[in-house]
N, CA, C and O atoms as a CHARMM CRD file, in Angstrom:
* protein
*
  304
    1    1 MET  N      0.84400  -1.17800   0.00000 PROA 1      0.00000
    2    1 MET  CA     0.00000   0.00000   0.00000 PROA 1      0.00000
    3    1 MET  C      0.88800   1.24000   0.00000 PROA 1      0.00000
    4    1 MET  O      1.78900   1.36300   0.83000 PROA 1      0.00000
    5    2 THR  N      0.64100   2.12900  -0.90200 PROA 2      0.00000
    6    2 THR  CA     1.41700   3.36800  -0.95100 PROA 2      0.00000
    7    2 THR  C      0.57700   4.51700  -0.43100 PROA 2      0.00000
    8    2 THR  O     -0.65000   4.51700  -0.52800 PROA 2      0.00000
    9    3 HSD  N      1.26000   5.47600   0.11300 PROA 3      0.00000
   10    3 HSD  CA     0.59200   6.66100   0.64000 PROA 3      0.00000
   11    3 HSD  C      1.03100   7.86500  -0.17500 PROA 3      0.00000
   12    3 HSD  O      2.21900   8.02900  -0.45400 PROA 3      0.00000
   13    4 PRO  N      0.09600   8.69400  -0.55100 PROA 4      0.00000
   14    4 PRO  CA     0.49300   9.90000  -1.28300 PROA 4      0.00000
   15    4 PRO  C      1.29100  10.82600  -0.37800 PROA 4      0.00000
   16    4 PRO  O      1.08000  10.84200   0.83400 PROA 4      0.00000
   17    5 ALA  N      2.17800  11.57300  -0.93900 PROA 5      0.00000
   18    5 ALA  CA     2.96400  12.54300  -0.16700 PROA 5      0.00000
   19    5 ALA  C      2.03200  13.61300   0.38400 PROA 5      0.00000
   20    5 ALA  O      1.18500  14.14800  -0.33100 PROA 5      0.00000
   21    6 LEU  N      2.19900  13.90600   1.62900 PROA 6      0.00000
   22    6 LEU  CA     1.38700  14.95000   2.25500 PROA 6      0.00000
   23    6 LEU  C      2.08100  16.29100   2.08200 PROA 6      0.00000
   24    6 LEU  O      3.31000  16.36300   2.11900 PROA 6      0.00000
   25    7 PRO  N      1.32100  17.33900   1.89500 PROA 7      0.00000
   26    7 PRO  CA     1.96800  18.65000   1.83200 PROA 7      0.00000
   27    7 PRO  C      2.54400  19.00100   3.21100 PROA 7      0.00000
   28    7 PRO  O      1.89400  18.79800   4.23700 PROA 7      0.00000
   29    8 LEU  N      3.72000  19.50800   3.21500 PROA 8      0.00000
   30    8 LEU  CA     4.38500  19.87300   4.45900 PROA 8      0.00000
   31    8 LEU  C      4.34800  21.38900   4.60400 PROA 8      0.00000
   32    8 LEU  O      4.96900  22.11600   3.82900 PROA 8      0.00000
   33    9 ASP  N      3.62500  21.84300   5.58700 PROA 9      0.00000
   34    9 ASP  CA     3.50000  23.27800   5.84600 PROA 9      0.00000
   35    9 ASP  C      4.54800  23.66000   6.89200 PROA 9      0.00000
   36    9 ASP  O      4.27100  23.63100   8.09100 PROA 9      0.00000
   37   10 SER  N      5.73200  24.01300   6.44200 PROA 10     0.00000
   38   10 SER  CA     6.82800  24.29000   7.37400 PROA 10     0.00000
   39   10 SER  C      6.53300  25.47800   8.28300 PROA 10     0.00000
   40   10 SER  O      6.98000  25.48600   9.43000 PROA 10     0.00000
   41   11 ALA  N      5.80100  26.47100   7.81400 PROA 11     0.00000
   42   11 ALA  CA     5.46400  27.62600   8.66500 PROA 11     0.00000
   43   11 ALA  C      4.57100  27.19200   9.82200 PROA 11     0.00000
   44   11 ALA  O      4.75200  27.64500  10.95300 PROA 11     0.00000
   45   12 ARG  N      3.61100  26.31900   9.54200 PROA 12     0.00000
   46   12 ARG  CA     2.71200  25.83500  10.60300 PROA 12     0.00000
   47   12 ARG  C      3.49400  24.99000  11.60600 PROA 12     0.00000
   48   12 ARG  O      3.26900  25.09300  12.81100 PROA 12     0.00000
   49   13 ILE  N      4.39200  24.17300  11.12300 PROA 13     0.00000
   50   13 ILE  CA     5.19800  23.33300  12.01300 PROA 13     0.00000
   51   13 ILE  C      6.12100  24.19400  12.85800 PROA 13     0.00000
   52   13 ILE  O      6.20200  24.00000  14.07100 PROA 13     0.00000
   53   14 ARG  N      6.81000  25.12900  12.25200 PROA 14     0.00000
   54   14 ARG  CA     7.71700  26.02000  12.98700 PROA 14     0.00000
   55   14 ARG  C      6.97600  26.82100  14.05800 PROA 14     0.00000
   56   14 ARG  O      7.54300  27.12900  15.10700 PROA 14     0.00000
   57   15 ALA  N      5.72100  27.15500  13.79800 PROA 15     0.00000
   58   15 ALA  CA     4.93100  27.92800  14.76500 PROA 15     0.00000
   59   15 ALA  C      4.70700  27.16100  16.05900 PROA 15     0.00000
   60   15 ALA  O      4.36100  27.75900  17.07800 PROA 15     0.00000
   61   16 ASN  N      4.89900  25.84200  16.03700 PROA 16     0.00000
   62   16 ASN  CA     4.73300  25.01800  17.23100 PROA 16     0.00000
   63   16 ASN  C      5.98600  24.94400  18.09400 PROA 16     0.00000
   64   16 ASN  O      5.98000  24.28500  19.13300 PROA 16     0.00000
   65   17 PHE  N      7.05600  25.60800  17.68000 PROA 17     0.00000
   66   17 PHE  CA     8.31900  25.56900  18.41000 PROA 17     0.00000
   67   17 PHE  C      8.70600  26.98300  18.83000 PROA 17     0.00000
   68   17 PHE  O      9.21600  27.75000  18.01300 PROA 17     0.00000
   69   18 PRO  N      8.47100  27.33900  20.09700 PROA 18     0.00000
   70   18 PRO  CA     8.75200  28.69200  20.56800 PROA 18     0.00000
   71   18 PRO  C     10.18500  29.15300  20.34800 PROA 18     0.00000
   72   18 PRO  O     10.42700  30.35400  20.23300 PROA 18     0.00000
   73   19 ALA  N     11.12800  28.24500  20.28800 PROA 19     0.00000
   74   19 ALA  CA    12.53200  28.63900  20.10300 PROA 19     0.00000
   75   19 ALA  C     12.73300  29.41100  18.80300 PROA 19     0.00000
   76   19 ALA  O     13.63600  30.24300  18.70900 PROA 19     0.00000
   77   20 PHE  N     11.89800  29.14100  17.80100 PROA 20     0.00000
   78   20 PHE  CA    12.03600  29.85400  16.53200 PROA 20     0.00000
   79   20 PHE  C     11.61900  31.31700  16.64100 PROA 20     0.00000
   80   20 PHE  O     11.93200  32.12100  15.76200 PROA 20     0.00000
   81   21 ASP  N     10.91300  31.66400  17.71800 PROA 21     0.00000
   82   21 ASP  CA    10.52900  33.05700  17.95700 PROA 21     0.00000
   83   21 ASP  C     11.49300  33.77200  18.89600 PROA 21     0.00000
   84   21 ASP  O     11.34600  34.96800  19.14900 PROA 21     0.00000
   85   22 GLU  N     12.46700  33.04900  19.40800 PROA 22     0.00000
   86   22 GLU  CA    13.42800  33.60100  20.36600 PROA 22     0.00000
   87   22 GLU  C     14.48000  34.41400  19.61500 PROA 22     0.00000
   88   22 GLU  O     15.26500  33.86600  18.84100 PROA 22     0.00000
   89   23 SER  N     14.48500  35.71500  19.84900 PROA 23     0.00000
   90   23 SER  CA    15.39600  36.60200  19.10700 PROA 23     0.00000
   91   23 SER  C     16.87700  36.27700  19.35300 PROA 23     0.00000
   92   23 SER  O     17.70400  36.46300  18.46000 PROA 23     0.00000
   93   24 SER  N     17.21100  35.80100  20.54000 PROA 24     0.00000
   94   24 SER  CA    18.62000  35.49600  20.82400 PROA 24     0.00000
   95   24 SER  C     19.13100  34.29200  20.03800 PROA 24     0.00000
   96   24 SER  O     20.34000  34.06500  19.97800 PROA 24     0.00000
   97   25 LEU  N     18.22800  33.51700  19.43400 PROA 25     0.00000
   98   25 LEU  CA    18.62900  32.34600  18.65200 PROA 25     0.00000
   99   25 LEU  C     18.54500  32.58000  17.15000 PROA 25     0.00000
  100   25 LEU  O     18.85100  31.68400  16.36400 PROA 25     0.00000
  101   26 ALA  N     18.13500  33.77000  16.75000 PROA 26     0.00000
  102   26 ALA  CA    17.93800  34.07000  15.32900 PROA 26     0.00000
  103   26 ALA  C     19.22300  33.86800  14.53900 PROA 26     0.00000
  104   26 ALA  O     20.30500  34.25200  14.98200 PROA 26     0.00000
  105   27 GLY  N     19.09200  33.26400  13.37300 PROA 27     0.00000
  106   27 GLY  CA    20.22200  33.08900  12.47600 PROA 27     0.00000
  107   27 GLY  C     21.17200  31.97900  12.85700 PROA 27     0.00000
  108   27 GLY  O     22.24900  31.86500  12.27300 PROA 27     0.00000
  109   28 GLN  N     20.80100  31.15700  13.82500 PROA 28     0.00000
  110   28 GLN  CA    21.66000  30.06900  14.26200 PROA 28     0.00000
  111   28 GLN  C     20.99700  28.72900  13.96400 PROA 28     0.00000
  112   28 GLN  O     19.77400  28.64300  13.85600 PROA 28     0.00000
  113   29 ALA  N     21.79600  27.70500  13.83500 PROA 29     0.00000
  114   29 ALA  CA    21.31000  26.34000  13.69300 PROA 29     0.00000
  115   29 ALA  C     22.06300  25.48100  14.70400 PROA 29     0.00000
  116   29 ALA  O     23.25000  25.69600  14.94900 PROA 29     0.00000
  117   30 PHE  N     21.37700  24.52000  15.28200 PROA 30     0.00000
  118   30 PHE  CA    21.96800  23.68500  16.31800 PROA 30     0.00000
  119   30 PHE  C     21.88400  22.22600  15.88500 PROA 30     0.00000
  120   30 PHE  O     20.79100  21.66900  15.78100 PROA 30     0.00000
  121   31 PHE  N     23.03200  21.60700  15.63400 PROA 31     0.00000
  122   31 PHE  CA    23.08100  20.23500  15.15800 PROA 31     0.00000
  123   31 PHE  C     23.92000  19.32500  16.06500 PROA 31     0.00000
  124   31 PHE  O     24.31300  18.23400  15.65000 PROA 31     0.00000
  125   32 GLU  N     24.19200  19.76100  17.28600 PROA 32     0.00000
  126   32 GLU  CA    25.10000  19.01000  18.15300 PROA 32     0.00000
  127   32 GLU  C     24.61000  17.60300  18.43500 PROA 32     0.00000
  128   32 GLU  O     25.31700  16.63100  18.16800 PROA 32     0.00000
  129   33 CYS  N     23.40600  17.48900  18.97200 PROA 33     0.00000
  130   33 CYS  CA    22.87000  16.18000  19.34000 PROA 33     0.00000
  131   33 CYS  C     21.38300  16.33200  19.63900 PROA 33     0.00000
  132   33 CYS  O     20.85000  17.44100  19.68100 PROA 33     0.00000
  133   34 ALA  N     20.73800  15.20900  19.84300 PROA 34     0.00000
  134   34 ALA  CA    19.30100  15.25100  20.12800 PROA 34     0.00000
  135   34 ALA  C     19.01800  16.00700  21.42700 PROA 34     0.00000
  136   34 ALA  O     17.95700  16.61600  21.56500 PROA 34     0.00000
  137   35 GLY  N     19.93700  15.97800  22.36500 PROA 35     0.00000
  138   35 GLY  CA    19.76000  16.69500  23.62200 PROA 35     0.00000
  139   35 GLY  C     19.66600  18.20100  23.42800 PROA 35     0.00000
  140   35 GLY  O     19.16000  18.91300  24.29500 PROA 35     0.00000
  141   36 GLY  N     20.15100  18.68200  22.30000 PROA 36     0.00000
  142   36 GLY  CA    20.07700  20.10600  22.00300 PROA 36     0.00000
  143   36 GLY  C     18.84900  20.47700  21.20100 PROA 36     0.00000
  144   36 GLY  O     18.67900  21.63500  20.82100 PROA 36     0.00000
  145   37 SER  N     17.99100  19.50700  20.94100 PROA 37     0.00000
  146   37 SER  CA    16.78000  19.77200  20.16700 PROA 37     0.00000
  147   37 SER  C     15.82900  20.65700  20.96000 PROA 37     0.00000
  148   37 SER  O     15.78900  20.61300  22.18900 PROA 37     0.00000
  149   38 TYR  N     15.08300  21.44100  20.24400 PROA 38     0.00000
  150   38 TYR  CA    14.10100  22.29600  20.89600 PROA 38     0.00000
  151   38 TYR  C     12.75700  21.58900  20.98100 PROA 38     0.00000
  152   38 TYR  O     12.40200  20.78900  20.11600 PROA 38     0.00000
  153   39 THR  N     12.03200  21.89300  22.01900 PROA 39     0.00000
  154   39 THR  CA    10.77300  21.22400  22.32500 PROA 39     0.00000
  155   39 THR  C      9.58600  21.99500  21.78000 PROA 39     0.00000
  156   39 THR  O      9.59500  23.22400  21.71500 PROA 39     0.00000
  157   40 SER  N      8.57300  21.25300  21.39300 PROA 40     0.00000
  158   40 SER  CA     7.36100  21.89200  20.86100 PROA 40     0.00000
  159   40 SER  C      6.56200  22.55900  21.98000 PROA 40     0.00000
  160   40 SER  O      6.70200  22.22000  23.15500 PROA 40     0.00000
  161   41 ARG  N      5.74200  23.49200  21.59200 PROA 41     0.00000
  162   41 ARG  CA     4.88100  24.21300  22.53200 PROA 41     0.00000
  163   41 ARG  C      3.97800  23.24800  23.29700 PROA 41     0.00000
  164   41 ARG  O      3.74000  23.43900  24.49000 PROA 41     0.00000
  165   42 GLN  N      3.47000  22.20800  22.62000 PROA 42     0.00000
  166   42 GLN  CA     2.57700  21.25700  23.26600 PROA 42     0.00000
  167   42 GLN  C      3.27400  20.50800  24.40200 PROA 42     0.00000
  168   42 GLN  O      2.68800  20.30400  25.46500 PROA 42     0.00000
  169   43 VAL  N      4.51100  20.10500  24.17800 PROA 43     0.00000
  170   43 VAL  CA     5.27300  19.41400  25.21400 PROA 43     0.00000
  171   43 VAL  C      5.60400  20.38200  26.34800 PROA 43     0.00000
  172   43 VAL  O      5.50400  20.01800  27.52000 PROA 43     0.00000
  173   44 LEU  N      5.99000  21.59100  26.01600 PROA 44     0.00000
  174   44 LEU  CA     6.28200  22.59500  27.04800 PROA 44     0.00000
  175   44 LEU  C      5.05500  22.87300  27.90600 PROA 44     0.00000
  176   44 LEU  O      5.17300  23.02900  29.12200 PROA 44     0.00000
  177   45 ASP  N      3.88400  22.93600  27.28900 PROA 45     0.00000
  178   45 ASP  CA     2.64600  23.16600  28.04200 PROA 45     0.00000
  179   45 ASP  C      2.36700  22.01900  29.00600 PROA 45     0.00000
  180   45 ASP  O      1.96000  22.24700  30.14600 PROA 45     0.00000
  181   46 ARG  N      2.58400  20.78500  28.55000 PROA 46     0.00000
  182   46 ARG  CA     2.36500  19.62200  29.42100 PROA 46     0.00000
  183   46 ARG  C      3.35700  19.62400  30.57800 PROA 46     0.00000
  184   46 ARG  O      2.98100  19.34900  31.71700 PROA 46     0.00000
  185   47 LEU  N      4.61400  19.93100  30.29500 PROA 47     0.00000
  186   47 LEU  CA     5.61400  19.99800  31.36400 PROA 47     0.00000
  187   47 LEU  C      5.29100  21.10500  32.35800 PROA 47     0.00000
  188   47 LEU  O      5.46000  20.92600  33.56400 PROA 47     0.00000
  189   48 ASP  N      4.82900  22.23900  31.86100 PROA 48     0.00000
  190   48 ASP  CA     4.45100  23.34200  32.73900 PROA 48     0.00000
  191   48 ASP  C      3.33100  22.91400  33.68200 PROA 48     0.00000
  192   48 ASP  O      3.37900  23.18800  34.88100 PROA 48     0.00000
  193   49 THR  N      2.32900  22.24200  33.13200 PROA 49     0.00000
  194   49 THR  CA     1.22200  21.75000  33.96100 PROA 49     0.00000
  195   49 THR  C      1.74000  20.77000  35.00500 PROA 49     0.00000
  196   49 THR  O      1.36400  20.83900  36.17500 PROA 49     0.00000
  197   50 TYR  N      2.59500  19.86900  34.57900 PROA 50     0.00000
  198   50 TYR  CA     3.16300  18.88500  35.51000 PROA 50     0.00000
  199   50 TYR  C      3.91100  19.57400  36.65300 PROA 50     0.00000
  200   50 TYR  O      3.66900  19.27500  37.82200 PROA 50     0.00000
  201   51 TYR  N      4.80700  20.48100  36.32400 PROA 51     0.00000
  202   51 TYR  CA     5.60700  21.13200  37.35800 PROA 51     0.00000
  203   51 TYR  C      4.78900  22.04900  38.26100 PROA 51     0.00000
  204   51 TYR  O      5.12800  22.21300  39.43300 PROA 51     0.00000
  205   52 ARG  N      3.73700  22.64100  37.75100 PROA 52     0.00000
  206   52 ARG  CA     2.94700  23.56600  38.55500 PROA 52     0.00000
  207   52 ARG  C      1.83300  22.89700  39.34900 PROA 52     0.00000
  208   52 ARG  O      1.47400  23.36600  40.42900 PROA 52     0.00000
  209   53 ARG  N      1.27900  21.79900  38.82100 PROA 53     0.00000
  210   53 ARG  CA     0.07400  21.24200  39.43800 PROA 53     0.00000
  211   53 ARG  C      0.20000  19.83900  39.98900 PROA 53     0.00000
  212   53 ARG  O     -0.43900  19.52000  40.99100 PROA 53     0.00000
  213   54 THR  N      1.00000  18.99500  39.37200 PROA 54     0.00000
  214   54 THR  CA     0.95600  17.57700  39.74600 PROA 54     0.00000
  215   54 THR  C      2.33000  16.93700  39.90900 PROA 54     0.00000
  216   54 THR  O      2.47800  15.74100  39.65700 PROA 54     0.00000
  217   55 LYS  N      3.33000  17.69500  40.31900 PROA 55     0.00000
  218   55 LYS  CA     4.67700  17.12100  40.49700 PROA 55     0.00000
  219   55 LYS  C      4.76300  16.47400  41.88100 PROA 55     0.00000
  220   55 LYS  O      5.36000  17.00700  42.81600 PROA 55     0.00000
  221   56 LEU  N      4.14600  15.31900  41.96000 PROA 56     0.00000
  222   56 LEU  CA     4.12100  14.56400  43.19400 PROA 56     0.00000
  223   56 LEU  C      3.79100  13.11800  42.87300 PROA 56     0.00000
  224   56 LEU  O      3.63300  12.75900  41.70600 PROA 56     0.00000
  225   57 GLN  N      3.68800  12.30300  43.88100 PROA 57     0.00000
  226   57 GLN  CA     3.40100  10.88100  43.66500 PROA 57     0.00000
  227   57 GLN  C      2.00100  10.71900  43.08500 PROA 57     0.00000
  228   57 GLN  O      1.02800  11.13300  43.71500 PROA 57     0.00000
  229   58 PRO  N      1.87500  10.11800  41.88700 PROA 58     0.00000
  230   58 PRO  CA     0.54800   9.92200  41.30600 PROA 58     0.00000
  231   58 PRO  C     -0.23200   8.82400  42.04000 PROA 58     0.00000
  232   58 PRO  O      0.34100   7.99700  42.75000 PROA 58     0.00000
  233   59 TYR  N     -1.52100   8.84200  41.85100 PROA 59     0.00000
  234   59 TYR  CA    -2.44600   7.82600  42.36500 PROA 59     0.00000
  235   59 TYR  C     -2.61000   7.86700  43.87700 PROA 59     0.00000
  236   59 TYR  O     -3.04800   6.88900  44.48400 PROA 59     0.00000
  237   60 GLY  N     -2.26100   8.99400  44.48400 PROA 60     0.00000
  238   60 GLY  CA    -2.46500   9.13200  45.92100 PROA 60     0.00000
  239   60 GLY  C     -3.90100   9.54900  46.22600 PROA 60     0.00000
  240   60 GLY  O     -4.77700   9.50100  45.36300 PROA 60     0.00000
  241   61 VAL  N     -4.11600   9.95400  47.45900 PROA 61     0.00000
  242   61 VAL  CA    -5.47200  10.31900  47.88600 PROA 61     0.00000
  243   61 VAL  C     -5.75000  11.82000  47.75500 PROA 61     0.00000
  244   61 VAL  O     -6.89700  12.24800  47.87800 PROA 61     0.00000
  245   62 PHE  N     -4.72400  12.60800  47.51100 PROA 62     0.00000
  246   62 PHE  CA    -4.89900  14.04300  47.37000 PROA 62     0.00000
  247   62 PHE  C     -5.38500  14.38100  45.95800 PROA 62     0.00000
  248   62 PHE  O     -5.07300  13.65400  45.01500 PROA 62     0.00000
  249   63 PRO  N     -6.14300  15.47300  45.79700 PROA 63     0.00000
  250   63 PRO  CA    -6.64500  15.84100  44.46900 PROA 63     0.00000
  251   63 PRO  C     -5.54700  15.94900  43.40000 PROA 63     0.00000
  252   63 PRO  O     -5.73300  15.48600  42.27500 PROA 63     0.00000
  253   64 ALA  N     -4.40500  16.55900  43.74700 PROA 64     0.00000
  254   64 ALA  CA    -3.32300  16.68900  42.77000 PROA 64     0.00000
  255   64 ALA  C     -2.74400  15.31800  42.41000 PROA 64     0.00000
  256   64 ALA  O     -2.37200  15.08600  41.25900 PROA 64     0.00000
  257   65 SER  N     -2.66900  14.41400  43.38400 PROA 65     0.00000
  258   65 SER  CA    -2.17200  13.05900  43.12800 PROA 65     0.00000
  259   65 SER  C     -3.12500  12.29600  42.21800 PROA 65     0.00000
  260   65 SER  O     -2.69200  11.56200  41.33000 PROA 65     0.00000
  261   66 ILE  N     -4.40100  12.46900  42.43800 PROA 66     0.00000
  262   66 ILE  CA    -5.41800  11.82700  41.59500 PROA 66     0.00000
  263   66 ILE  C     -5.32100  12.36900  40.17700 PROA 66     0.00000
  264   66 ILE  O     -5.37500  11.60700  39.21200 PROA 66     0.00000
  265   67 ALA  N     -5.17600  13.69100  40.04900 PROA 67     0.00000
  266   67 ALA  CA    -5.04300  14.31700  38.71600 PROA 67     0.00000
  267   67 ALA  C     -3.78600  13.80900  38.02200 PROA 67     0.00000
  268   67 ALA  O     -3.80700  13.55400  36.81800 PROA 67     0.00000
  269   68 ALA  N     -2.68700  13.65800  38.76800 PROA 68     0.00000
  270   68 ALA  CA    -1.43900  13.15300  38.17900 PROA 68     0.00000
  271   68 ALA  C     -1.63200  11.74100  37.65100 PROA 68     0.00000
  272   68 ALA  O     -1.16900  11.42100  36.55600 PROA 68     0.00000
  273   69 GLY  N     -2.30000  10.90300  38.40600 PROA 69     0.00000
  274   69 GLY  CA    -2.56200   9.53400  37.97100 PROA 69     0.00000
  275   69 GLY  C     -3.43600   9.49400  36.73700 PROA 69     0.00000
  276   69 GLY  O     -3.18800   8.70500  35.82600 PROA 69     0.00000
  277   70 LYS  N     -4.45700  10.33500  36.69500 PROA 70     0.00000
  278   70 LYS  CA    -5.33400  10.37900  35.51800 PROA 70     0.00000
  279   70 LYS  C     -4.57500  10.86800  34.29100 PROA 70     0.00000
  280   70 LYS  O     -4.78500  10.35800  33.19100 PROA 70     0.00000
  281   71 ALA  N     -3.69900  11.85000  34.46700 PROA 71     0.00000
  282   71 ALA  CA    -2.89300  12.34400  33.35000 PROA 71     0.00000
  283   71 ALA  C     -1.96500  11.24900  32.83800 PROA 71     0.00000
  284   71 ALA  O     -1.78900  11.09800  31.62900 PROA 71     0.00000
  285   72 MET  N     -1.37000  10.48300  33.75500 PROA 72     0.00000
  286   72 MET  CA    -0.50600   9.38100  33.34000 PROA 72     0.00000
  287   72 MET  C     -1.31900   8.32700  32.58100 PROA 72     0.00000
  288   72 MET  O     -0.87600   7.82100  31.55000 PROA 72     0.00000
  289   73 ASP  N     -2.50000   8.00200  33.09000 PROA 73     0.00000
  290   73 ASP  CA    -3.34600   7.00900  32.42500 PROA 73     0.00000
  291   73 ASP  C     -3.73300   7.45200  31.01900 PROA 73     0.00000
  292   73 ASP  O     -3.81900   6.63500  30.10200 PROA 73     0.00000
  293   74 ALA  N     -3.96700   8.76100  30.85600 PROA 74     0.00000
  294   74 ALA  CA    -4.35800   9.30700  29.55600 PROA 74     0.00000
  295   74 ALA  C     -3.15200   9.53300  28.65100 PROA 74     0.00000
  296   74 ALA  O     -3.31000   9.78500  27.45700 PROA 74     0.00000
  297   75 GLY  N     -1.96700   9.44500  29.20700 PROA 75     0.00000
  298   75 GLY  CA    -0.75500   9.67000  28.41900 PROA 75     0.00000
  299   75 GLY  C     -0.55100  11.12500  28.07900 PROA 75     0.00000
  300   75 GLY  O      0.02900  11.44600  27.04200 PROA 75     0.00000
  301   76 ILE  N     -1.02200  12.02000  28.94300 PROA 76     0.00000
  302   76 ILE  CA    -0.86500  13.45100  28.68700 PROA 76     0.00000
  303   76 ILE  C     -0.04700  14.11600  29.76100 PROA 76     0.00000
  304   76 ILE  O      0.18400  15.32300  29.70300 PROA 76     0.00000
């Protein structure tokens, strides 16, 4: 089974990576290693939620622990 090539909208993809809007990084490219890769806005938002709301033991009896467990179960 073959799949047709999908159009790649590079502007839409780049818009999901805040580092491309960072003026201090303008005109540079980073190819050192995967550890130097920039993270998408969606991942940053999930990490922000984790660090601000549910950075504790999941599946506990506290509301934040319950929320952490549900987020883990949902894979978000």
